[in-house]
C-alpha positions in Angstrom: 18.4 42.7 20.0 20.5 44.3 22.7 21.7 40.9 24.0 22.6 39.8 20.5 24.8 42.9 20.0 26.5 42.3 23.3 27.2 38.6 22.4 28.6 39.7 19.1 30.9 42.3 20.7 32.1 39.7 23.2 32.9 37.3 20.5 34.9 40.0 18.6 37.0 40.5 21.8 37.4 36.8 22.3 38.5 36.3 18.7 41.4 38.7 19.2 42.3 37.1 22.5 42.7 33.7 20.8 45.6 35.1 18.9 47.5 36.0 22.1 47.7 38.5 24.9 46.5 42.0 24.0 46.0 45.3 25.7 42.7 47.1 26.1 43.9 49.9 23.9 44.7 47.4 21.1 41.3 45.8 21.5 39.6 49.2 21.1 41.7 50.0 18.0 41.2 46.7 16.3 37.5 46.2 17.0 36.3 49.8 16.7 34.3 49.3 19.9 34.1 52.1 22.4 36.4 52.3 25.5 33.4 51.8 27.8 32.2 48.7 25.9 35.6 47.1 25.9 36.1 47.9 29.6 32.7 46.4 30.4 33.3 43.2 28.4 36.7 42.7 29.8 35.4 43.2 33.3 32.7 40.6 32.8 35.2 38.1 31.3 37.6 38.7 34.3 34.7 38.1 36.7 33.8 34.9 35.0 37.4 33.6 35.0 37.6 33.5 31.2 40.5 35.9 31.1 43.2 37.1 33.4 44.9 40.5 33.7 48.7 40.7 33.8 51.4 43.3 33.3 53.2 43.5 29.9 56.6 41.9 29.8 58.1 45.3 28.8 57.3 47.8 31.5 59.4 50.7 30.1 57.3 53.6 28.9 58.1 57.0 27.4 56.0 59.0 29.8 54.1 59.0 33.1 51.1 56.7 33.7 50.3 53.2 34.9 52.2 50.3 33.3 50.5 48.6 30.3 48.3 45.6 31.3 47.5 42.8 29.0 44.4 40.7 28.8 45.1 37.0 28.4 42.7 34.0 28.0 42.6 31.8 31.1 44.0 28.3 30.6 41.5 26.9 33.1 38.2 27.9 31.7 35.9 25.8 29.7 34.0 27.6 26.9 32.3 24.7 25.1 31.1 21.1 25.6 30.9 18.5 22.8 28.6 15.4 23.1 28.3 12.7 20.4 25.5 10.2 20.9 26.6 7.1 18.9 24.5 3.9 18.6 26.2 2.1 21.5 28.3 4.7 23.1 28.4 8.4 24.3 31.5 10.5 23.8 32.1 13.9 25.5 34.8 16.5 25.2 35.4 20.0 26.7 37.4 22.8 25.2 38.9 26.0 26.6 38.5 29.6 25.4 41.4 29.0 22.9 39.4 26.1 21.4 41.9 23.6 22.6 40.4 20.3 23.8 41.0 19.9 27.5 39.7 16.4 27.9 37.6 13.6 26.3 35.8 10.5 27.5 33.7 7.7 26.0 31.3 5.3 27.7 29.8 2.3 26.0 26.2 1.3 26.7 23.5 -0.9 25.1 22.1 0.4 21.8 18.5 0.7 23.0 19.3 3.0 25.9 16.7 5.8 26.2 17.6 9.4 25.7 17.3 10.6 29.3 19.8 7.9 30.3 22.1 8.9 27.5 22.0 12.5 28.7 22.7 11.4 32.2 25.8 9.5 31.0 27.0 12.6 29.1 26.5 14.9 32.2 28.4 12.4 34.5 31.3 12.2 32.1 31.6 16.0 31.7 31.5 16.4 35.5 34.3 13.8 35.7 36.4 15.7 33.2 35.9 18.9 35.2 37.1 17.2 38.4 40.0 15.3 36.6 41.4 18.5 35.1 40.5 20.9 37.9 38.4 23.2 35.7 35.1 25.0 35.9 32.7 25.8 33.1 33.0 29.6 33.2 31.2 31.7 30.6 30.1 28.6 28.8 29.4 29.4 25.1 27.3 26.4 24.3 27.1 22.6 23.8 27.5 20.9 20.5 25.5 17.6 20.2 25.8 15.0 17.6 23.2 12.3 16.9 22.7 9.5 14.3 20.2 10.0 11.6 18.5 13.0 10.0 18.5 16.4 11.8 16.3 19.3 10.8 12.9 19.6 9.2 13.0 16.0 8.2 13.0 15.1 11.9 10.7 17.7 13.7 9.7 15.3 16.5 13.1 13.6 17.0 13.4 11.7 20.3 16.9 13.2 20.9 15.2 16.5 21.9 14.8 15.0 25.3 18.6 14.8 25.7 19.1 18.3 24.3 16.6 19.8 26.8 18.3 17.9 29.7 21.7 19.2 28.7 20.4 22.7 28.4 18.9 22.6 31.9 22.0 21.0 33.5 24.5 23.4 32.0 22.4 26.5 31.4 23.7 26.8 27.9 22.3 26.6 24.3 22.5 23.2 22.6 23.4 23.0 18.9 22.5 19.7 17.2 23.6 18.1 14.0 24.2 14.7 12.4 27.3 12.8 13.6 28.6 12.4 10.0 28.3 16.1 9.3 30.2 16.8 12.5 32.9 14.4 11.5 33.2 16.3 8.2 33.6 19.5 10.2 36.3 17.9 12.4 38.2 16.9 9.3 38.5 20.5 8.1 40.4 21.5 11.3 37.4 23.4 12.8 36.5 24.7 9.4 39.4 27.1 9.1 41.4 25.4 6.3 38.6 25.1 3.8 37.5 28.8 3.6 37.3 28.6 -0.1 37.3 24.9 -0.7 34.9 22.0 -0.2 34.9 18.6 1.4 32.8 15.4 1.4 33.3 13.1 4.3 32.1 9.6 3.4 31.4 7.0 6.1 30.9 3.3 5.7 29.9 1.6 9.0 26.6 0.4 10.5 25.1 2.8 8.0 26.4 4.6 5.0 26.3 8.4 4.6 28.3 11.6 4.2 28.8 15.1 5.6 29.5 18.0 3.3 31.4 21.2 4.1 31.5 24.1 1.6 33.6 27.2 2.2 34.2 26.2 5.8 30.5 25.8 6.5 28.4 22.6 6.9 25.9 22.1 4.1 22.7 20.6 5.4 20.2 21.0 2.5 16.7 22.3 2.5 15.3 19.6 4.9 18.5 18.6 6.8 19.0 15.5 4.7 22.0 16.5 2.7 24.7 13.7 2.6 22.3 10.8 2.6 24.4 9.0 0.0 23.5 5.7 1.5 20.0 6.0 0.1 21.1 6.6 -3.5 19.3 3.8 -5.4 21.6 1.6 -7.4 19.1 -1.1 -8.2 15.3 -0.4 -8.2 14.7 -4.1 -7.9 17.2 -4.6 -5.1 16.7 -5.4 -1.4 14.2 -3.4 0.7 15.8 -0.6 2.6 14.9 0.8 6.0 14.0 4.1 4.3 11.1 2.4 2.4 12.8 2.2 -1.0 14.5 -0.7 -2.7 18.1 -1.2 -3.8 19.7 1.7 -1.9 23.5 1.7 -1.6 23.3 1.0 2.1 21.5 -2.4 1.4 24.6 -3.5 -0.4 27.5 -1.9 1.5 26.6 -1.3 5.2 28.9 -3.2 7.5 26.2 -5.7 8.8 25.6 -6.7 5.1 29.3 -7.2 4.5 29.8 -9.3 7.6 26.8 -11.5 6.8 28.1 -12.1 3.2 31.6 -12.8 4.4 30.3 -14.9 7.3 32.5 -12.9 9.7 31.4 -12.1 13.3 32.1 -8.6 14.6 32.4 -9.7 18.3 32.9 -6.1 19.4 35.9 -5.5 17.2 36.6 -1.9 16.1 36.7 -0.8 12.4 40.5 -0.9 12.4 40.6 -4.6 13.3 37.7 -5.6 11.1 39.1 -3.9 8.0 42.3 -5.9 8.4 40.5 -9.3 8.5 41.4 -11.2 5.3 38.0 -12.9 5.3 36.3 -9.5 4.8 38.7 -8.1 2.1 36.8 -9.2 -1.0 33.5 -7.9 0.2 35.0 -4.6 1.4 36.7 -4.0 -1.9 33.4 -4.7 -3.8 31.6 -2.3 -1.4 34.2 0.4 -1.9 33.7 0.2 -5.7 30.0 0.7 -5.3 30.5 3.6 -2.9 32.9 5.2 -5.2 30.3 5.3 -7.9 27.7 7.0 -5.7 30.2 9.5 -4.2 31.5 10.2 -7.7 28.1 11.3 -8.8 27.7 13.6 -5.8 31.2 15.1 -6.3 30.5 15.8 -9.9 27.1 17.4 -9.1 28.5 19.7 -6.4 32.1 20.1 -7.7 33.7 19.0 -4.5 37.4 19.4 -4.2 38.3 16.9 -1.4 36.9 13.5 -0.4 37.7 12.0 3.0 37.1 8.3 3.7 35.8 7.5 7.1 34.5 4.4 9.0 35.7 1.1 7.6 37.3 2.8 4.6 39.6 4.8 6.8 41.3 1.5 7.7 40.7 -0.5 4.6 43.4 -2.3 2.7 45.0 -0.4 -0.3 43.1 -2.4 -2.9 39.8 -1.2 -1.4 40.9 2.4 -1.5 42.1 1.9 -5.1 38.7 0.5 -6.0 36.9 3.4 -4.5 39.1 6.0 -6.2 38.9 4.3 -9.6 35.1 4.2 -9.5 35.0 7.8 -8.3 37.3 9.0 -11.1 35.1 7.2 -13.7 32.2 9.4 -12.7 34.1 12.7 -12.7 34.3 15.1 -15.6 37.8 15.0 -17.1 38.6 18.5 -15.8 37.8 17.4 -12.3 40.0 14.3 -12.1 43.2 16.3 -11.4 41.6 18.6 -8.8 39.7 16.1 -6.6 41.8 14.8 -3.7 41.0 11.5 -1.9 42.4 10.7 1.5 41.6 8.9 4.7 40.1 10.5 7.8 42.5 12.0 10.3 40.2 12.7 13.2 39.7 9.0 14.0 37.1 7.7 16.4 36.7 11.1 18.1 35.7 12.9 14.9 32.0 13.4 15.8 32.7 14.8 19.3 35.5 17.0 18.0 33.1 18.3 15.3 30.5 18.9 18.1 32.9 21.3 19.7 33.5 22.9 16.4 29.8 23.3 15.9 29.6 25.6 19.0 32.3 27.8 17.4 30.4 27.9 14.1 27.3 29.0 16.0 29.1 32.1 17.2 27.3 35.3 16.0 30.7 36.4 14.6 30.4 33.8 11.9 27.6 35.2 9.7 25.8 32.9 7.3 26.0 29.7 9.3 22.7 28.6 10.6 22.7 25.0 11.9 19.7 23.4 13.5 18.8 24.8 16.9 16.8 23.4 19.7 16.1 26.6 21.6 13.0 28.7 20.8 13.5 31.8 18.7 12.4 35.4 19.1 10.4 37.3 16.4 13.7 38.2 14.7 14.7 34.6 14.3 17.5 34.8 16.9 18.1 32.4 19.8 16.3 33.2 23.1 19.0 33.0 25.8 18.5 30.1 28.3 16.8 31.0 31.6 18.3 30.6 35.0 17.6 27.2 36.6 
């Protein structure tokens, strides 16, 4: 319990420092913490290189005493690491104490690569970023990790735990795991700060079909961690068999491999942006967009979502495909909703998942009450995270 309170107090101080230089006296006044507590926290942050101490620009003072000193976040410290394990690539990113991304890297690999090798790639790429930017991971808050597929109670024995454990051991920091699509949704909110009272559904059409949902700036995961599995909405009980075991799921009609097969188009390593512009795929993509609009419309109506973001292939689709999606969506909305629901294309691009992974670390801060993403570390009797041990 004592450690949890200490971490909470430290995050309060860091939250103030993110807004700019501040004096110790101002930290005490604005947090309500004792002078001894603030002095101890600042001393620890100074020792770790997270902050620096500098004189105030204005040295004039009314009476005797030492000049005012300001505490400032160091520009060279890394506070969080993001890792997104995609089907055939691994992306990493590191962010400083001000939550600014210092650097990113992506490495392609074969789809069947085992999780230990994926973790090794992530570690190597992070180390390269450290060296490239001349930084050290001081006072690392945590690691956000994105994976494909369900995360949570619906995947208790997930193979990706091997990678999470390896990252924890290497960087001596807690790992927070979630689905890549949910992380992409978090990235689209601007680290969750511009949707404090709103809601967002990020819809992705790619190798698979799914969604991530953010409500009030927090990821919504559902009771078992399967929230957003729009691709498994059944649109025809007599339709093709799906990998989930059911028949006629949306994904069996609209996933990219299905569209390519029907249009007789070869991917040949082309990115979404190039494929979406292929005239040979236009008709199939428009038809798929209409089907997806129906399914998303039902979800938006049920949850009263205010904003829909199109990701994957639909982020680059021709205007007619977006119009087909929007028309089908509107047809499933209540009349009162049609004016309030906004539909737009994803802004975060191909780095959305790893950006969201960084944001996930921020959302795991004890200062953000009410957000409880899936955690890989064991918990104490009070349900809190047990800090990682020294390795």
